[in-house]
C-alpha positions in Angstrom: 13.7 -12.4 38.8 12.7 -8.8 38.6 13.7 -6.2 41.2 11.6 -6.4 44.4 10.7 -10.1 43.9 11.9 -12.7 46.3 12.8 -16.0 44.6 11.6 -19.0 46.6 12.8 -22.5 45.8 10.8 -25.3 47.4 12.7 -28.7 47.5 10.3 -31.6 48.0 12.2 -34.5 49.4 10.5 -37.8 48.7 11.8 -41.1 50.0 10.4 -44.5 51.1 12.5 -47.5 52.3 12.6 -50.6 50.1 9.7 -52.7 51.3 8.6 -54.3 48.1 7.2 -57.8 48.7 7.3 -60.3 45.8 4.3 -62.3 47.1 0.7 -62.2 46.1 -0.4 -59.9 48.9 0.8 -56.4 50.0 2.1 -57.7 53.3 5.0 -55.5 54.5 4.2 -52.8 52.0 1.6 -50.9 54.1 3.9 -48.0 54.8 4.7 -47.6 51.1 1.1 -47.7 50.1 0.0 -45.2 52.8 2.8 -42.9 51.7 1.7 -43.2 48.1 -2.0 -42.5 48.9 -1.4 -39.6 51.4 1.7 -38.0 49.8 2.5 -38.8 46.2 -0.9 -38.9 44.6 -2.0 -35.7 46.5 1.2 -34.0 45.4 0.6 -35.0 41.7 -3.0 -33.8 42.0 -2.2 -30.4 43.5 0.5 -29.7 40.9 -1.9 -30.8 38.2 -4.6 -28.5 39.6 -2.2 -25.5 39.6 -1.1 -26.4 36.0 -4.8 -26.3 34.9 -5.1 -22.8 36.3 -1.9 -21.8 34.3 -0.1 -20.7 37.4 3.8 -20.4 37.1 4.7 -23.4 39.2 8.3 -24.6 39.7 9.5 -27.1 42.3 12.7 -29.0 42.9 12.2 -32.7 43.4 14.6 -34.7 45.5 13.1 -38.2 45.0 15.2 -41.1 46.0 15.9 -43.7 43.3 14.8 -46.5 45.7 11.4 -44.8 45.9 11.2 -44.4 42.1 12.2 -48.0 41.5 9.3 -49.2 43.7 6.7 -46.9 42.1 7.8 -48.3 38.6 7.3 -51.8 39.8 4.2 -53.5 38.5 4.0 -55.8 41.5 3.9 -52.8 43.8 1.2 -51.2 41.6 -0.9 -54.3 41.8 -0.5 -54.5 45.6 -1.4 -50.8 45.9 -4.7 -51.4 44.2 -5.4 -54.4 46.5 -4.5 -52.3 49.5 -6.9 -49.5 48.5 -9.7 -52.0 47.8 -9.2 -53.5 51.2 -9.4 -50.1 52.8 -12.6 -49.3 50.9 -14.2 -52.5 52.1 -13.2 -51.6 55.7 -14.7 -48.1 55.5 -17.9 -49.5 54.0 -18.2 -51.9 57.0 -17.4 -49.0 59.4 -20.0 -46.8 57.8 -22.7 -49.5 58.1 -21.7 -50.1 61.8 -21.7 -46.4 62.7 -25.1 -45.8 61.0 -26.6 -48.8 62.8 -25.2 -47.4 66.1 -26.5 -43.9 65.4 -23.0 -42.5 65.6 -23.4 -39.5 63.3 -19.8 -38.2 63.6 -18.3 -41.7 63.1 -20.5 -42.1 60.0 -19.4 -38.7 58.7 -15.8 -39.7 59.0 -16.3 -43.1 57.5 -18.0 -41.6 54.5 -15.2 -39.0 54.2 -12.5 -41.8 54.1 -14.6 -44.0 51.8 -15.0 -41.1 49.3 -11.2 -40.3 49.7 -10.0 -43.8 49.0 -12.4 -44.3 46.1 -11.2 -41.1 44.5 -7.6 -42.1 45.1 -8.2 -45.5 43.4 -9.9 -43.8 40.4 -7.1 -41.3 40.1 -4.4 -44.0 40.2 -6.1 -46.2 37.6 -7.6 -43.6 35.3 -5.7 -40.3 35.5 -2.2 -41.7 36.1 -2.7 -45.1 34.4 -1.0 -46.9 37.3 2.2 -45.1 36.4 3.1 -42.6 39.1 6.8 -42.4 38.1 5.7 -41.7 34.5 3.6 -38.8 35.7 6.6 -37.4 37.6 8.6 -37.6 34.4 6.0 -35.7 32.5 6.1 -32.9 35.1 9.9 -32.9 34.7 9.7 -32.7 30.9 7.4 -29.7 31.2 9.8 -28.1 33.7 7.3 -27.9 36.5 9.6 -30.2 38.5 13.4 -29.9 38.5 15.0 -33.2 39.6 18.0 -33.4 41.9 20.5 -36.2 42.2 20.4 -38.3 45.4 22.3 -41.3 46.7 20.8 -44.5 45.2 19.3 -45.7 48.5 19.1 -42.4 50.4 22.2 -43.1 52.6 23.7 -40.7 55.1 26.9 -40.2 53.2 29.2 -38.9 56.0 28.6 -42.0 58.0 29.6 -44.6 55.4 32.9 -46.2 56.1 34.6 -45.8 52.7 34.7 -43.1 50.0 34.2 -45.8 47.3 30.8 -46.4 48.9 29.9 -42.7 48.5 30.9 -42.9 44.9 28.8 -46.0 44.3 25.8 -44.4 46.0 26.1 -41.2 43.9 26.9 -42.8 40.5 24.1 -45.3 40.8 21.8 -42.5 42.1 22.6 -40.3 39.1 22.0 -43.3 36.7 18.5 -44.0 38.0 17.4 -40.4 38.4 18.6 -39.7 34.8 16.8 -42.9 33.6 13.5 -42.3 35.3 13.3 -38.5 35.2 16.0 -36.4 33.6 19.8 -35.9 34.1 20.0 -33.5 37.1 22.4 -30.6 37.7 22.2 -30.4 41.5 22.8 -32.8 44.3 20.6 -33.3 47.4 22.3 -34.9 50.4 20.0 -36.7 52.8 20.0 -34.7 56.0 21.8 -32.0 54.0 24.9 -33.7 55.5 28.2 -32.9 53.9 31.2 -35.2 53.6 34.7 -34.2 52.3 35.4 -35.8 48.9 31.8 -35.3 47.6 33.1 -32.3 45.7 35.3 -34.4 43.4 32.7 -37.0 42.9 30.2 -34.3 42.0 32.6 -32.8 39.4 33.2 -36.2 37.9 29.4 -36.6 37.5 29.0 -33.1 36.0 26.9 -31.8 38.8 27.0 -28.0 39.3 25.7 -27.5 42.8 25.1 -29.3 46.1 22.6 -28.3 48.8 24.0 -28.4 52.3 23.1 -27.5 55.9 24.5 -24.0 56.7 26.2 -25.4 59.9 28.8 -27.0 57.6 30.2 -23.7 56.5 33.8 -23.1 57.8 34.6 -19.9 55.9 32.7 -17.7 53.5 28.9 -17.8 53.2 26.2 -19.6 51.3 25.6 -19.6 48.5 29.1 -19.8 47.3 31.5 -21.6 45.0 33.3 -24.6 46.5 35.2 -24.7 43.2 34.8 -21.4 41.3 32.5 -21.6 38.3 32.4 -25.4 38.6 30.6 -26.4 41.8 28.6 -24.3 44.2 27.2 -24.9 47.7 23.6 -23.7 48.4 22.2 -23.6 51.9 18.6 -24.3 53.1 16.4 -22.1 55.2 16.2 -24.1 58.5 14.1 -21.6 60.6 11.2 -21.6 58.1 11.4 -25.4 57.8 10.8 -25.8 61.5 7.2 -24.7 60.9 6.8 -27.6 58.6 8.3 -30.5 60.5 8.1 -29.6 64.2 5.1 -31.2 66.0 5.8 -29.1 69.1 6.5 -25.6 67.6 5.2 -26.0 64.0 2.0 -26.7 62.2 1.7 -30.5 62.4 1.0 -30.5 66.1 -2.1 -28.2 65.8 -5.0 -29.5 67.9 -7.3 -29.7 64.8 -5.0 -31.8 62.7 -5.4 -35.6 62.5 -3.8 -37.5 65.3 -0.8 -39.3 63.7 -0.7 -41.8 66.6 -4.2 -43.0 65.8 -4.1 -45.5 62.9 -7.9 -45.2 62.5 -7.8 -41.5 61.5 -10.9 -40.8 63.7 -9.2 -38.5 66.3 -7.5 -35.1 66.1 -4.5 -34.0 68.2 -6.6 -32.0 70.7 -5.2 -29.7 73.3 -4.4 -32.1 76.1 -5.8 -35.3 74.7 -7.2 -36.6 71.4 -10.6 -35.3 70.3 -12.9 -36.2 67.4 -11.4 -35.4 64.1 -13.2 -33.1 61.6 -11.5 -32.9 58.2 -13.4 -29.7 57.3 -11.9 -27.8 60.3 -8.5 -29.3 59.7 -8.3 -28.5 56.1 -9.4 -24.9 56.8 -6.7 -24.7 59.4 -4.2 -25.8 56.8 -5.2 -22.8 54.7 -4.6 -20.5 57.7 -1.2 -22.0 58.2 -0.4 -21.5 54.6 -1.2 -17.8 54.8 1.0 -17.6 57.9 3.9 -19.3 56.1 3.7 -16.9 53.2 3.6 -14.0 55.5 6.9 -15.3 57.0 8.4 -15.3 53.5 7.3 -11.8 52.9 8.8 -10.7 56.2 12.1 -12.0 55.0 11.7 -10.1 51.8 12.0 -6.9 53.8 15.0 -8.0 55.9 17.2 -9.8 53.4 19.4 -8.5 50.6 17.7 -8.0 47.2 17.4 -11.1 45.0 18.2 -13.5 47.9 16.8 -16.9 47.0 15.2 -18.8 50.0 15.6 -22.5 49.6 12.8 -24.3 51.7 13.2 -28.0 52.1 10.0 -30.1 52.7 10.4 -33.7 53.8 7.3 -35.2 52.4 7.6 -38.2 54.6 5.9 -36.1 57.3 2.8 -36.0 55.1 2.5 -39.8 55.3 3.2 -40.1 59.0 2.6 -36.8 60.9 0.7 -34.4 58.8 -2.2 -35.7 56.8 -3.2 -32.1 55.8 0.3 -31.3 54.5 -0.6 -31.4 50.8 -3.5 -29.0 51.3 -1.1 -26.6 53.1 1.4 -26.9 50.2 -1.2 -26.2 47.5 -2.3 -23.1 49.3 1.3 -21.9 49.8 2.1 -22.5 46.1 -1.0 -20.7 45.0 -0.2 -17.6 47.0 3.4 -17.7 45.9 2.4 -18.0 42.2 -0.1 -15.1 42.5 1.7 -12.7 44.8 3.7 -10.2 42.7 6.3 -10.0 45.5 7.2 -13.7 45.3 8.5 -15.9 42.5 8.8 -19.7 42.5 12.1 -21.0 41.1 14.5 -23.9 41.6 17.9 -23.8 43.4 20.0 -23.9 40.2 18.9 -20.4 39.2 21.1 -19.1 42.0 24.2 -19.9 40.0 23.6 -17.3 37.4 24.0 -14.5 39.9 26.9 -16.0 41.8 30.1 -14.1 41.3 33.5 -15.8 41.0 34.8 -14.2 44.2 31.8 -15.5 46.3 33.4 -18.7 47.6 32.7 -21.0 50.6 34.7 -23.7 52.3 33.0 -26.5 54.2 34.2 -28.4 57.2 36.5 -31.3 56.5 35.9 -33.1 59.8 33.6 -36.0 58.9 32.0 -35.9 62.3 31.1 -32.2 62.2 28.6 -30.8 63.0 26.9 -32.3 66.0 23.7 -32.7 63.9 25.2 -36.1 62.8 24.7 -37.3 66.4 21.0 -38.0 65.7 22.1 -40.9 63.5 24.7 -42.0 66.0 22.7 -42.8 69.1 23.8 -45.6 71.4 21.0 -47.8 70.0 22.4 -47.2 66.4 25.9 -48.4 67.3 25.1 -52.0 66.6 23.8 -51.1 63.2 26.8 -49.0 62.2 29.3 -51.6 63.5 27.6 -54.4 61.5 27.2 -52.3 58.4 30.9 -51.1 58.4 32.1 -54.6 58.9 30.0 -55.8 55.9 31.3 -52.9 53.8 34.9 -53.7 54.6 34.5 -57.4 54.0 32.8 -56.7 50.7 35.7 -54.4 49.6 38.1 -57.2 50.4 36.0 -59.7 48.5 36.0 -57.4 45.4 39.8 -56.9 45.7 40.0 -60.7 45.4 37.5 -60.9 42.5 38.0 -57.6 40.7 36.8 -58.8 37.2 34.6 -61.9 37.3 31.9 -63.2 35.0 29.2 -65.9 35.2 27.7 -66.9 38.5 30.2 -65.0 40.7 29.5 -61.7 39.0 25.8 -62.4 39.5 26.4 -63.1 43.2 28.6 -60.1 43.7 26.1 -57.8 42.0 23.3 -59.0 44.3 25.6 -58.5 47.3 26.1 -54.9 46.2 22.3 -54.5 46.2 22.1 -55.8 49.7 24.9 -53.3 50.8 23.0 -50.4 49.2 19.7 -51.4 50.9 21.4 -51.9 54.2 22.8 -48.3 53.9 19.3 -46.7 53.7 18.9 -43.7 56.0 15.8 -45.3 57.5 17.8 -47.8 59.5 20.0 -45.1 61.0 16.9 -43.0 61.9 15.2 -46.0 63.5 17.7 -48.7 64.3 15.2 -50.7 66.3 13.6 -51.4 62.9 15.6 -54.4 61.9 15.2 -54.2 58.1 18.9 -53.6 57.9 19.5 -57.0 59.5 17.6 -58.8 56.8 19.8 -57.2 54.1 23.0 -58.0 56.0 21.9 -61.6 56.6 21.3 -61.9 52.8 24.7 -60.3 52.2 26.3 -63.0 54.5 24.7 -65.7 52.4 25.9 -64.1 49.2 29.4 -63.6 50.6 29.7 -67.4 51.2 28.4 -68.2 47.8 30.9 -65.9 46.1 33.8 -67.8 47.6 32.7 -71.1 46.2 34.1 -72.6 43.0 30.6 -73.5 41.8 26.9 -73.3 42.8 24.9 -76.4 43.6 21.2 -76.6 42.8 20.5 -75.5 46.4 22.9 -72.6 46.2 21.3 -71.5 42.9 17.8 -71.6 44.5 19.1 -69.5 47.4 20.5 -66.9 45.0 17.2 -66.8 43.0 15.2 -66.3 46.2 17.3 -63.4 47.3 17.2 -61.8 43.8 13.4 -62.2 43.8 13.0 -60.5 47.2 15.4 -57.6 46.5 14.7 -57.0 42.8 15.9 -53.4 42.5 18.5 -51.5 40.5 18.8 -53.9 37.5 22.0 -52.2 36.3 24.6 -52.2 39.0 28.4 -52.2 38.9 29.7 -54.1 41.9 33.3 -53.0 41.2 32.6 -49.4 42.3 32.1 -50.7 45.9 35.7 -51.8 46.2 37.7 -48.9 44.8 39.6 -46.6 47.2 
């Protein structure tokens, strides 16, 4: 970057839990489809629009492999189309009802959502040819997006019971990010949560930097070399990020924005209680918030050392759940950053070129530091962690007993590894009352019993096939990694 220009690296974190349903209807996939319609497709659209205007756009993409696997699944694509068609039919019925009742504002909103969903369906089928992961890969090839490595199932790594499980998560994560996008150079940790031992695994995987929460710094400062010239640690800008994710102090709680607690989409947050939603006013407010955010970036330009790169993480899950207007905000922010001579969009890896050998940093070695980990260790989550750690230990013992098997037992152990990965998803730690983890551990128990048998009966084989059908993810998996160390 030239003198007087502040480099800004936006990291878009994209994750969705594994909810793929093998049946004929998209039952259970609603959250995935809403996220796709409200986050992924708008993200692809806004990046494409900026490309068409030849703006210098660069973003880092931290997309979980479990999300990529689902978006590449033809069953999920078919269900997404069905889900959108059902929504279009509902909005048509709502429009007719509101017009018959003389409800002008209701009809206005129904027509807005009807047009929105029709356009989304056309875009999905025509522009992206039902291949959203393929479009992400195109943007990576053109260097608009820079991919980062993530744990395979977006696990909170400091809270896993064994280092071998951390290695299994990262090795399989690297495999699938490389397969679907491009081999990454940097590592994104869910929650930016550091764990001792990650540095050696990152070196083994030829990763050059890891993005962490600044509270993990014990000595030195970020960015800095954990291992000189081989592995660096880069921190995120947490104060700016609060504008993006906080509903109380940040943008998403604005009275004009759509009320996330109302599944119909017909009410706004309001001041003290919900009020009728107006997308025109809300999207105009998103533009105002974008201008405010860029002004905050420019303020930092005058108060930070020259050439300081600000790394801004954006958890795109908020777009699907709490901030419908988020993509509009991001497009306006990126447009201003790309056209303001004082700012320059980049990706975190560019920081390494200016990092001197003597600029080192050491991170805390206590796995339970800092206290930010406590948000995944609430009393309601203890049952989840106890059950998960018990399954992890029993699986390691089973692998030690069967270190190199073939035939049906290898197939069973490979599927058991899938269930462990899926049970380790961060989603269950963030919302332990959601018992998706229990389903995966129940299937693990079935597989654990099958693995210890000398042969499989016809009933056993049917059970195995049913589990494989339901949790058909990560086709290449090395179960042996889960037992080492």
